[in-house]
C-alpha positions in Angstrom: -13.2 -12.5 -9.2 -9.4 -12.9 -8.8 -8.8 -13.0 -12.5 -10.8 -9.8 -12.9 -8.8 -8.0 -10.1 -5.6 -9.2 -11.7 -6.7 -8.0 -15.2 -7.7 -4.6 -13.8 -4.4 -4.2 -11.9 -2.2 -5.2 -14.9 -4.4 -2.9 -17.2 -3.8 -0.1 -14.8 -0.1 -0.8 -14.9 -0.1 -0.8 -18.7 -1.9 2.5 -18.8 0.6 4.0 -16.3 3.4 2.7 -18.6 1.8 4.3 -21.7 1.1 7.6 -19.9 4.7 7.9 -18.5 6.0 7.6 -22.1 4.2 10.9 -22.9 4.6 13.0 -19.7 4.7 12.7 -16.0 1.4 12.8 -13.9 0.9 16.0 -11.9 -1.3 15.9 -8.8 -1.8 19.0 -6.7 1.1 20.7 -8.4 3.6 17.8 -7.8 4.9 15.3 -10.3 4.4 11.7 -9.3 7.2 9.4 -10.3 6.5 6.1 -12.1 7.2 4.2 -8.9 4.8 6.2 -6.9 2.2 5.6 -9.6 2.7 1.9 -9.5 2.6 2.0 -5.7 -0.7 3.8 -5.9 -2.1 1.3 -8.3 -1.1 -1.5 -6.0 -2.6 0.2 -2.9 -5.9 0.9 -4.7 -6.1 -2.8 -5.9 -5.1 -4.4 -2.6 -8.5 -4.4 -1.2 -9.8 -6.0 -4.3 -7.2 -8.7 -4.1 -8.1 -9.2 -0.4 -11.8 -9.6 -1.3 -11.0 -12.0 -4.1 -8.9 -14.2 -1.8 -5.6 -13.8 -3.4 -3.8 -14.8 -0.2 -5.5 -18.2 0.0 -4.8 -18.7 -3.8 -1.1 -18.0 -3.2 -0.8 -20.4 -0.3 -2.8 -23.1 -2.2 -0.3 -22.9 -5.0 2.7 -22.9 -2.7 1.2 -25.9 -0.8 0.5 -27.8 -4.0 4.0 -27.0 -5.3 5.6 -28.3 -2.1 3.6 -31.5 -2.2 4.5 -32.2 -5.8 8.2 -31.3 -5.4 8.4 -33.3 -2.1 6.7 -36.4 -3.5 9.1 -36.3 -6.5 12.1 -36.0 -4.2 10.9 -38.9 -2.1 10.5 -41.3 -5.0 13.6 -40.1 -6.9 16.2 -42.8 -7.1 19.6 -41.9 -5.8 22.8 -42.6 -7.7 25.0 -45.5 -6.6 27.4 -44.9 -3.8 30.3 -46.4 -5.7 31.4 -43.1 -7.1 34.8 -41.7 -6.2 34.6 -39.7 -3.1 36.7 -36.7 -2.3 39.6 -37.7 -0.3 40.9 -35.0 2.1 44.6 -35.0 3.0 45.8 -33.7 6.4 47.6 -30.4 6.4 
């Protein structure tokens, strides 16, 4: 369901892009800018993302990324401490 919601949202954004190349959208006698059209598409699709569980998917991806990066950093071998250290001189 999340993939369908994303496909519909990006399809709407692509249609907005194509339509703005031809002319501006006029609603109730006022022209809507491209930013307003994208905001409207996002606002309309937000409930669908909510129902599809996009928030939990994002946090699962962030959590898995942190675990992988953290485990890689924990097992990463450090360089030897015998390198030249920066010596500070008193001023």
